[in-house]
N, C-alpha and C positions, 0 to 999 in steps of 0.2 A: 729450559737454557743451563735453568737452574742444577740439576744433576750433570751437567757437561763443567759448568764452573767448578762444582765441587769436584769433580774428577781433575780437572786442570789444575785446582789448587792442592790438591794431596788429603783432601778429609777421603777418610775411610769406609764411609758412608755417603749414600747422596739419596734422598727421597724420590721416587717419580711414583706421579699420580696411577691411579689404575685404570681411571677414564678422564676425559677432558671433562665431565660434566661433575667429577668428586667434587666435593667444598669442604669436608671433614678428614682429615687426617691423624692418626691416632691420638682420638680421641679417649681418656682416662687411662691412658697406657704408661707404665714406668718407665721413662727415659732417662738414660746415663748421659748428663750433659758436662762438657768438656769448655775449658776456659784456660786458654793457652795467653799466658802474659811474658812478655821482653820486661826481664828488670835488668837495670844497667849493672854494673859490677857494684857502683858506689852506692846502691841502694839492697845489698843482700842483705841486711838486717832485719829482722820482723816487723819492726815500726816501723820501717820506711817503703817496705811492699806496698804499701797501698796509695802513698805519695802519688805526684802528678808526674813523678818520673819514671813509672811501669805504664805499659800499655799494651790492649789488648788488640796481638795477632790474630789471634782466630774464635771462634764460640761456636760449636756443633752439638747436635745430641743425636742418640741411636738409641735404637727402643732395648730396653735391658735384655730381653727375649732371645735377643740373635748372639749374645754373649754364651745363651747357653747350646748355640750349634755351632758359633764358629770361636775359636778359641782365639782367634787373633783380633777379638774385639772385646775380653775380656778387659776392665777397667785398668789393670794394672799392666797387662801390655800396649793397649792404647797409650797411656800416660807415658810409658818408656819409649816407644816408636817415634811420638812427637817428640821428646825429648833430645832422642839420637836424632831424628833427622833433620832439628834447628841449631845442635851445640856447636858444629863448627862454624857455621856462618855468623852465629851470634858473639863466639868467643871472640873472631877476629874484630867485632867490633864493642869488643868489653862488658859484653852482656852476656845474661842467661835467659834461661825459659823455665817459668815456673806454668806445673798444669795443675789447673784445681779440677776436681769432679765430684759431683752430687750427684744425687736421682732426685727426679721431678713428675710430676703428674699434672697434665693439662689439659685443660677443655679439647684444646685442639693445636694442631702446629702449623704455622704457616711455612709454606712453601716457597 
């Protein structure tokens, strides 16, 4: 159900286990991690962006190596697509979207 939910929500990547017995996912693999944060217009100064007024809308990861085979998964493109996807609806309520990206390596990824 997790991959289906990811697709319905509009995530660019959904993890699907190879088998039902698989317990370890992407161990030691560099991941592009994205966090999309809704920021009210009154909170646009950097000092207020981390305040209680902002809200994480979604957070997800994608193996870095996928960007090498699919240019749509390059961090710049994913960031632009997320901002474009939510721009109109968030501006209608006086908010905007900030997307933070970083690379992280984990022991394993939970699905």
